[in-house]
N, C-alpha and C positions, 0 to 999 in steps of 0.2 A: 165434398168428400164425404164418404161414410164409412160406418165401421160396422162389420161382421164378424162374427166369432164361430171356430171351430177348433177342434182337438185333432193336434199332426201326432207326429210319430212318437210314441210312447204315452199317448192319449192325453199330454200335457195341451191346456188349454193355448190356443194361438188367435192373436187378434189380427185382422187385417182392416188397414187403411185403404180403403179403395178410392182410384180415381176411374174417371172413364175409358182410359186408356187399358186398363186391367179388365177390362169388362166384354165378354160376347155374348151378345144378346142372340144371338143366333144358335148358341151353342147348343143349345137345347133340340131346336131343330135336326142336327144331325148327328144326334146319339140318342134318341130317343125315337122306337118305333112307334111310340101314341105320346106324342108332347104334350097333350091335353093333359093326360093321366099323370104325369109325371108333374106337372107344372100344379095339378090338383092336391099334391102331398101333402096332409095336414099334419108331418112330422110326429107321429103317433110311437114312431121306433120298433113298430112291428118286424121290420125287415134286417134291423138288427139284431131284435132278439133272437131270431133264427137263424141267423148267419153264422155257421160253425166257425170262420174266421176271422170275424170282425173284430177280436179282439188282438188281432196282429195287424190290423188295417191301420196306415195313415190316417185314413178315416172312414169312420164306419159307413156303410149304406145311407143311414138317414141323412150323415152329415155331407156325405157324399152329393146328393139329391138337392139340398139345399144352397152347395157349391153350384151346379149345374144350373138350379133356378138362377141364382145372381148370376152368372156368366164366367166364373173364374177358371176359365179354359186350361191355361196353363199350370194350375194349382191342382187341376183335377188329373190333367193328364201327365204329368211328373210323380203322382201319388205313386204308390202298391197296391192301392186299395183293390182295383179292377183284376190286377194280376193273380191276386189270392182268390179269387173266386173260383169255388168246385165245380158251379152251373148244378147244383145241388136241386133246385126250383125250390127251398124250402119258403125262400124269400116271394116266390111269385104266390103260393098256394097259400098266406096268409097276408099278404097287402089288403086292408080293405078297399084301397080304391082301384085295386085291381092293376097295379103300376106293373110292367113288364120289367122287373128290375133285372132279372137273368139274362133277359134278351138286350139290354142297356149297359152293360157289364163286358156283355160279348162287343156291340161296337165300341164302346170306349178302347178295347183292344186295339180294334181294328184301326181306330182313327190315331192311336197313339203310334202305332207300329207304322202306319203308312205317313202321317204328315209330323210326324216328332223321329222319327226311327228311333224309338224308344222301344225296345223289347229286351226283356232280361236274357242275357247270354245263353243260359240253360236251354231256353225254349228256341232262339236261334238254332242253336245245336240240334234241338230235335226237327226243328223245321226243314233244315238241310240234312237231316237224316234222310228225313221221310221221302224228301225229291229225289233223294239220291238210290235210296234201296228199299223205300216204298215199304216199309215197316218201321215200328216205334223203337226195336231193338237197337238197330242200327248196322244189323248182321248182312250177310249177302243173303238175300231173298230165297236161294234157294237151300239154306239152313231151317226154311219155314215147316219143314216134314219132320224136325228133330222128335216131332211127339210121336211119331208113327215108331221111333226103336221100342223093341218088346215083341211089337204084332209078329206074327209068325211069316206074313209073306213081306214084314219091312216096309220099306216106302214106296216101292214099286207101282202097287196099285193105287196111289195117291199121288204120282208125281205129276200126272196130266189130267184134267180132267175129262171124261168120258160120259156120252149120253146114261141118262142116269132121270129116274122119275123125281128123285130128290137131291138137293143139293146141299150141303152142310158147309156153310161159312164159317171157319175155324177160329179169326179171330187175332191179333197178334200175341195176344198174352197169353193164351193157350199153346199157340204155336212156337213162341221163343223163349218163354220163362220157364225153367223146371218144376217150380212150384204150381205151376198151372196145367201142367202136360194132361195130367189127370182128369182133367175137364174134358178135353179132346178126346183122350181114348176110353172114356165112359159114355161120353155121346154119342162116338160111332159104335159101339158095343151096343149100348141100346137100341139104337136105331134098325142095326143088324139083327138084333134079336127079333123084333118085329117085323123081318120080312120084306123090307122095303129095300127098291134098287139105289142105291146111293153112292154118290159121287162127292168130292172134292173139287174146289178149283186148282187143287196143288199148288206147286210154284208160281203159279199165273193170279194167285190170290195176293191181292194188295191192302194196304191198310185202309178198311173202311173210309176214315177221312176224318173223324171225330176230334184227334188231339188238334189238328189244324183248325178245324173248324171252332174249338174251343179256343182258340188264339185270334180270332178274325182274319183266318188265312182261305177264303171263301174259293177264290181261283184255283191254288192247289187242291184243294179237296174235291173239286169239280172233276179235276184231272183224273185223281185216284177213283170216284164214282163212276166215271165213264169209261175206264180198262174194267172195273170188277162187271159193271152190267155188261162189257164187251163178250166178256170171258163167260158168264154166268148163260148169255145167250144162245155160246156156242156148246153148250151140254142138252139144251132144250128140256131143261126140267120143269119140272109144272109147280114147282114150290121151292123154295128158297127156307132151308130153317138154320137158327146160329142159338148157340146157349151163352151169347155176351152180350149184355145189355145194352150196352154202350151200339154193337155194330147194329142189331135189332132197330134201335131206334133211329139210326143212322139211314139204313135200308128203309123201314117203312115210312118215316115221317119224312126225310130231310132231302134224299135223293128225287123223289118227286118234285122237289121246290129246285133244286141243285141241276138237275136237269129236266127241263120242264118239257111234257109231251111225251118223256118214255114211257115204256111198255114194261111192268115190271109182274112178274108172278107174285100169287101169295107170298108174303116174308112172314114167318112166324119164329115165335122164342120158341124153345124147345119145350117149356113147361108146358104152354097150351097146345102142342104138337103131341106130345106124352101122355096129357091128361085125356086128350080127345081118344088116342088108339087104345090107352089101358083099356078105357070104359069100351070102345068096339072088340077088341080083340079079348076081353076078360082077364087081363095078365093081374096078378097079385104077386107081389111081390113076398119073399119068407122072412119071417120077423126080424125084428131089431130092436134089443132090449137097451135104450139109450135115454138119455134125455136133451132133447136140444133145441135150439130158440134156430128163429127163422129172421135175418136181416134183409131187408127191404133194400134193392138196389134203387138208387136216386132216376136213373135213367128207366128201370123197368116199373118201378111205382110210381115216384110223382108226376113223372113223365110220360109214363104209358097207360099207368092205372091198372098195372095187373099186381093185383096185393092176394088176390083169392088162387090161381091157379099153383103156383109153388104149394101152398098151405092144402090145398088139396090132393097134391099130388103127396106130402108127406102125410098126410091121413088115409092113403092106401098100402102103406106099410104097417103090418101089425106089432102089436106092445111096445110103438114107437112113441115116447111123450113128446108133446110141442108145448113147450112155454112162451110167453110174449115178452120180450122187453119191455121196460117201462117205457120206450117211445118207438114206435110199432108203426106201420101200416103208413099214413098221409104222416104223420107225425116222427117216423124213423129218421135217425141223424145221420148224415154223411160217414163213412169211413174212415175221409180221408184221401182216397184214391183218385177222383175225380176234376177236371180241368187243370191237368198235365200238374196238379201241387206237388207231388212227390221231389219233382225236377226242381221246381222253384223252391221250396220250402218245407225240405223232408222232415224239419223238426216239429212244423206245426201239423203236416202229414199223421203223422206218429201220434201226437196227441189228441187227433181227431181219433185214431183207430183207439186210444187208450181208454177214451171215453165210450167207447162203444164197448169195447172188450168188459168193461168192469159193469156196463148195464147187463151184459150176456150171464156174468157171473152173478151178480145181485139176484138174477132170475134163478139161480141154481141151475144152469144149465151146462151139461159138460161137453158139449161143441156147438159151433157156430155154425148153420146151413145159410146157404145165399145162392142165388141164381146169377151171378153176374163174376165173372173170371178175374176180372180187375181188383172187386171187391175180397173174392177170396184171395187173390195175391197182397193186397194190401195189408188184410187182417193176419194171415199168416207170418206176414214180415213182424206185423207189431209186434204179437204176441212172443216171434222169438226175441225181439228188442227190449219188450219190457218182461222176459222171463216167465211168459204167463202157460202155464199147464192149461190148454185149451184151444182143443182142434177147432181147426175150422176146414169146409169143407164144401163144395158144390153141390147144389142138389141133385146133380146127374150122378156123382160120385156116390154120394148115399144111395140113389135109386139102383145103380150097377150092382154095387156092392152085396144090395138085397136079393138081385133078382138071380144073382152069380153063386151066392153062397161063401160071397169071399170078406166076413167081416174087416170094415174100417177098425183102425184104433181108436177108440174112445173112452179114456180111461177118465175117472172123475175129476173136475176141473180144481185145480189151484191157482191162486192168485196173488203172488207174494205182497203184492203192496198194497191188498187191502187192510 
């Protein structure tokens, strides 16, 4: 018998008296994409220090890796640690050993659901909703066009995909959640203003599959991906553009893995597309006198490496002052919306959002600008929850406001808890 220590729920010291029956020495082989790297962990704690949800975990990432190394399979799979992973990728970028921490967390989710039949009820409901309605809202997918209300032509132009040069992939949040409707409306107006032949997948658009991938439900995500690709092919479009950081990464990076051999047109986040088209067509927005800060979405920043294009677009707006938060670029902290965290522990998601709002106020910004509709939704909801007078807008909303000369509401920020 041997003994190993760790910290359980509430961070209380927990001691295990180990027997051979408790250990699964093949456990690391099953959950680590790169076992040798995981076994090389030197317990430096960089992963834990960078993890925004570590404080709420039964075991911090560093402790979890030690339990995996030892082979305490049941203790690991019955913990809440990996379910609280927001897939923010901060751990991966800071690990000196290059351990694929986030990918291991995803494998743990898949293994727990598959072998232990353990999945939090709220995430089970999400998976069921996606299989039945094909969207994260659990609504009839015909309501995916709710964001078109207020357009002169209404939803008719967008109900069915039609042949066009560019397909705009709306994403679930901009389609179903009123706080993010402005993202879809502004994106369409911007693309139209550039004289592009534009269409959407209309009611044939299904969720990109991101929520399923973050809980290890790969096969169901493949079904969504295959449907979306077939709908895209029917348009004959030469390019797909999206304003959702999650949708962008899934289409760009993960669809080729989920659908080996598939043929995709160029996939672009709207920020890179607009930056190029603004330069090509000589577009100059009207002045905006405001102080804003830019929040780097985890998927667009650390995962896709797109830090500069959104900032360069902000730089095209005369009189706009852009200030940086303490943590920005590769060091940006998660807003709390990733990895389905709000469905599992909304209190933790709101705490992460509060930390980000506080950084924006410390930077003396009057508004947060981001380039992800989930970040926009999460931070807006957090501001309302904490009573902060701090506006949150998507990049496309600010750009369309400047081009159309319809000013956004950006009062001086007030943070009641500071």
